[in-house]
N, C-alpha and C positions, 0 to 999 in steps of 0.2 A: 307097358303092362298098365292095365287100367286098376286102378283099385277105390272102391266107394266105403266111405267111413258114414257110419251112421250119427244121429244127433248125439249119442250117449257117448260114442266115441272121442266126437269133437269135444266134449265138455269134459271128457276125461283128461284129453291132453291140455286142455287151457289150463285146469285144475292144477294138473304137474307142471306147467309151465309157471303158472303165479307161484305157486309152492318154492319151485327151482330157483327164481328171482328174491322170493323171501328170503330164502336161507344164506342166500349169497350176499345179501343187505345185512343180515346178522352178522355173519363170517366176517363181511368188512368192517363194520362197526366193532366189532372185538380185535380186528388186528389194528385198527386204526387206535383204539383205547390202550391196547397193548405199548404201542408206540410212544404216546403221549403221556402215559403213566410211568414208561422207561427214563424220558426226559424229566419227568418231576421228580422221579427218584435221586436222579443226577442233580438236581438243582438242591434239593433238600438235603442230602448226603454231603455235598462237596461245598455247598454254600456257594455257590456261584451259577451265573444264568449263561454260561458258555462262552464261545461255541466250544464244541465237545470234539473229540476224536473219536473215531469207530471204536477204538479199545477201551474207551470210557464208559461204554456203552453197557460193560456187564456189572458196573456200580450202581446202575439203576434197576437192575433185576430182581433184588429182594423185595424191594418196594413195590414193584410192578405185578410180581407175582403173587404178593400178598393182598395187595388191593384187589386183584381180580378174582382171586380167591373169595374174598368176602362177599364181593358185588354177587359173583356165581352162586353162593351159599344163600344168599338171601333170596336173589330172584327165583332160584330152582325150587326153594322152598314153597314160593308161592304157587310156582309152574306145576310142579307134581301135585299139590292139594289140589289145583284146579282140576287137573286129569283125574284125581280121583273120584271127582264127584261129575265127572264127565261136561264140566263148563269149558267151552271153547278158547284157547290163549295162545296167543304168539309165544314163541322163543322170546327169550332175554335182547332188548335193545340197549347195548352199551352205549353211552353217551361220551364220548371224547372231549376234553377241554386242553386246546393248546395253550402252551407256554405264551402269557401275556405280561410284559411287564408291568409291574404295578399291582397284578393280581395274586391271591393265593392260589398256588398251582397245586392241585392235588392231581392234575392230570385227568382227571375224569368228574363228571356232575352226576355219577351213580349209573344204573341201570333201570328199565323199566320193563314188565310185560304189559300187553294189552288185552283186556279181557274183552272176547267177541261174542259171546252170549251170555242170555241174563242169568243171575245168579240165583237158585230157586229159592231158597231158605236161608236163615239164619245161621243154621249148623253148617252149611257150605261157606257160607260169606264168614263164620268163624275159624273154620279150618284154613281158607284161604289166607285171612288177614294175619292168623298168629303163625303161619309156619316160616312165612318170611324172616321175621324178626327174631326167632327163636334159633333157626339156621344161620343168619349172620352173627347172632350173640355169642353161638358157641365158637364160629370161625374167630370172631375177636379176643375171645379168650384162647383159643389157640394160638394166633399171633403174638400177643401178650407176653403168653408164657414162654415162647420161644424167644422173645425180644429181653423179658427182664432175667433169661437162664441165660443167655449169649452176651451179655453186656461187654463191649469192649474197653479196654483200659483208658485211662485219661489222656495217653497221646493220641487217641482218636479224635477227641475233641480239640486238643491242642494243635491238630493239624489242621483243622477246618478254620479256627481262631489262635492265630500264633499269640502266645502271650496270654493266653484265657485265665490262666490261673495267676497271673500277678495281681498284686494288689490294687492296682489303679487302672484294673482292663474295664472297659465299659462305665468309666465314670460320667462319660458323658456321650448320648446318641439315642437312638430309636431303640426302646424295649419291646420285645414281641414275646409272647406266652401263650401256652393253651392252657384251657382252664383245668384243673383237677376234678376228677368223678370220682364216686366212691369205689367202683370197682377198680378204675386205676389204682387207686392207693393200695387197695386191700392185695391185687396182684402184687404189687410194687414189692409190698412188705414181706409178702409170703415168699416170693421166687427169686427177690436179689438175694445173692450169695455175700455171705459177711467180709467186710472188707473192700467190696468191689465200689468202685465208684459209680455212683446213681446220679444220672444227669438230672438239673432241675428241668421245672416244666418250660422255660424259656428256652431249651435246648432240646428239646424231646424230638422235634421236629426235624433233626439231623440222623436220628436213629430209625431204619426204616421199619422195623418190625412194630416199634413203640407209636409211630407217626402214622401207620397203617391202622393199628390197632384202636389209638385214640380217635383218628377218623372214624373208623367203623362204629364206635361207640357215640359218637355225636351224630352220625347219620340214621342210627338204630333209635336215637332218644327223639330225633325230629319227627320220625317216622311212628313212633310211639305216642305222639301226643292224642289226645282222646276226642280229636276234633273231625268233623267232615268224614272224608273217603280216605284217611289216612289208616295206615295199618291199626294205629290204637284206636281211632275212632269206630273200625270195622268190629274189633275187638268188643269194645265196650258196649257198643249198638245190640252185637249179637248175644251180649251177657244179660244186659241191664234193660232195653227196650228203647223206643224212641223218646220219651219223655225225661228219663233220667239221664241218656245221651246226652240230649240239647242241654241239661244243666251242668253237667260236668263239664262238655264243651264250652260254655260260656265262660265258666271259673277258669279252664285251662287258657281261653283268649284273653280273658284279664290279666292273667298271672304272666304269660310272656309279653304282653301288651306293657304291663308295668315294668318289667323286665329291660325291655327296648328302651320305655322313656327313660329309666333312669340310667342307662347305657350311654341315651343321647345326650342325656342333662350332663354326663359326665365329660362328655367331650366340649360340649358348647361352653359350658362354665369352667374348664378347665380343672376339674375337681375328680380327685380318685375316689370312688364310689367302690364299697367292698363287693358289691353284686350290679350284675346290669351288664348286656352286650346291645348294642343300636341294632344290629343284626336281627335280633328278634322283632322290630319293628316291621321290617322288611318280610320276614317270615309271616306274621300276623297280616300283613296286608294282602302277601299271596293265599293264607287260608281262607281269608274273608271275600275276597272279590274273585278267586279261581278256583281253589278246593272247596269253597263253603265250610259252614260252619255246621250245620244240620247233615244228618245222614238220611239219604233216600232210602225208604223201606222196602222191603223185600216182600217177595209174593205170599210167604209162608214162615210164620213166626212161631215157634214153639220152645220150651224151657231147654237148655242144655244140659247134658249130662256132667256128672260130677267130675268125670276126666276133663272134660272141656273146662267145668269152671274153675277146676286147679290151675290148668294150662293158662287160662286167662288171668288169674291172680298172679301167675309167675311171670307173666308178661309185662303186667301193671309194673310188678318189682323191677323188671330188667328195663323199665324207663327211669325208675329212681335211682338205680345203681349206675345208667349211664347219662344222666341228664348233668350239665355243669352250667349253672346259671350265669356264669360269665366264660364261656369257650374260648374267646380270643379276647387279650389283652395287648393294647397298644397304645405307647406313651412315649414321651420324650424324657429321658434322665438326663 
């Protein structure tokens, strides 16, 4: 049987095939990221690098599900805002991170969507920029509330670190801790039950919900810096325009650069400083040379509504609540 296809039919089939392949890529990355985050959850909660048995995998599920919940909330916040403004965009690309000895293994390097058409005005830019951080921030609060209201007893930590509560434990060795944040400490005070053992920041990573919640705040703060085309850059540019954004972005770059040098000096001089993290220098390098400090202009710029302005200030507040000048502390004791 002979059948002739028109040019429009061929283009339709081509688009369908490309779309099908693209969907498979998104699904495959999601599945791989799920696997790597399960392994990361096992590492953090067990305190060992493996090998693991199949029955052990369930122990990594709370971490993996929480991590993917946060990433999905953040990226689909961007996605649906873009769709609302008829801006073409891809589904989220989840980025897996395999377990590598010597690296902090969170199991993922995040997720991204790719905008495939120009953003027409600053209102659309603002909505797309603010939707992700707010959605991700809400997800972080939910995860942390679950974590603080379901803290296991001290025997949980004793199982990971036998003798942890003895007076001479960790008298010498490597000290690693997450940096506290305003929101983390507030939720800890509000939702921790009286008389329940509250782990110190040096042990938070063994508690999957607290670990993911903290990690989510860290990622949110990094994205909310008002620099270039970070989410915070989109928001500040859309609210205040190009010149004010450049001033705020420059101050932000100087701030994180200073924190980075303080952290580096602490390592080189073997001196403990109250604030600073050398990783901020690397992030400043990425921002300056890759993401760029300035924000590209949009075709149409007009004043935002009061509702958007309020949401913008809320997002700036989220930055301060989520930011830690010293997110990681690593030293010999």
